[in-house]
C-alpha positions in Angstrom: 2.7 11.9 -1.2 5.6 9.7 -2.0 5.8 8.4 -5.5 7.5 5.2 -6.7 8.3 4.0 -10.3 7.0 0.8 -11.7 7.3 -0.7 -15.2 4.0 -1.7 -16.7 5.2 -5.4 -17.0 6.6 -5.6 -13.5 4.7 -7.4 -10.6 6.1 -5.9 -7.5 5.5 -5.6 -3.8 5.0 -2.3 -1.7 5.0 -2.2 2.1 3.3 0.3 4.4 5.3 0.1 7.5 3.5 1.5 10.5 6.0 0.6 13.1 7.0 4.3 13.9 3.5 5.4 14.1 2.2 2.6 16.4 2.4 3.2 20.1 4.1 0.8 22.5 2.2 -2.6 22.5 -0.2 -1.2 19.7 -0.7 -3.5 16.6 -2.6 -3.7 13.4 -5.9 -5.5 14.1 -8.4 -7.0 11.7 -7.8 -6.7 7.9 -6.3 -3.5 6.6 -8.1 -2.0 3.6 -5.8 -1.4 0.5 -7.5 0.5 -2.4 -5.9 1.0 -5.8 -7.0 3.4 -8.5 -8.6 1.8 -11.5 -6.1 0.6 -14.1 -3.7 -0.8 -11.7 -4.2 -4.3 -10.3 -3.9 -5.3 -6.8 -2.9 -8.9 -7.0 -2.8 -9.6 -3.3 -2.1 -8.2 0.2 -0.9 -9.5 3.5 0.0 -8.0 6.9 1.9 -8.6 10.1 1.2 -6.7 13.4 3.1 -3.7 12.1 3.3 -3.8 8.3 0.9 -4.2 5.3 2.3 -5.4 2.0 0.5 -5.1 -1.3 1.5 -6.8 -4.7 0.7 -4.6 -7.7 0.7 -5.3 -11.5 -0.4 -3.7 -14.8 -1.0 -0.2 -15.3 -0.6 2.3 -18.2 2.7 4.0 -19.2 2.8 7.6 -18.2 0.1 7.3 -15.5 0.4 7.9 -11.9 -1.9 5.8 -9.6 -2.9 6.2 -6.0 -2.7 3.3 -3.5 -4.1 3.9 -0.1 -3.8 1.7 3.0 -6.2 2.1 5.9 -5.5 0.3 9.2 -7.3 0.0 12.6 -5.3 -0.8 15.7 -5.9 -2.9 18.7 -6.3 0.5 20.6 -9.1 1.6 18.3 -7.1 4.2 16.3 -7.6 4.3 12.6 -5.2 6.0 10.0 -4.7 5.9 6.2 -1.5 6.5 4.1 -1.4 7.0 0.3 1.4 6.5 -2.1 1.7 7.1 -5.8 2.8 4.5 -8.3 4.1 6.1 -11.5 4.2 3.8 -14.6 7.5 4.3 -16.5 9.8 2.3 -18.7 12.6 0.9 -16.6 
């Protein structure tokens, strides 16, 4: 699991880019599901046909939170990716 640093006061966006995983003419369909561990705030999310972006805020210094993104494609495939967000003074 890849882990990224975030300051507790920062409000930042993270992108889940599915371009390399998607087959030719395959796209994200419907609304992707982004889940965030309790204590970190998901402010919003958006997506294109190949990428899901989530805006995160808050969190407790010294804690690492998991953020998962699950998509379904127009060809019926489903997959999920998880990243870690580590709260640190920056």
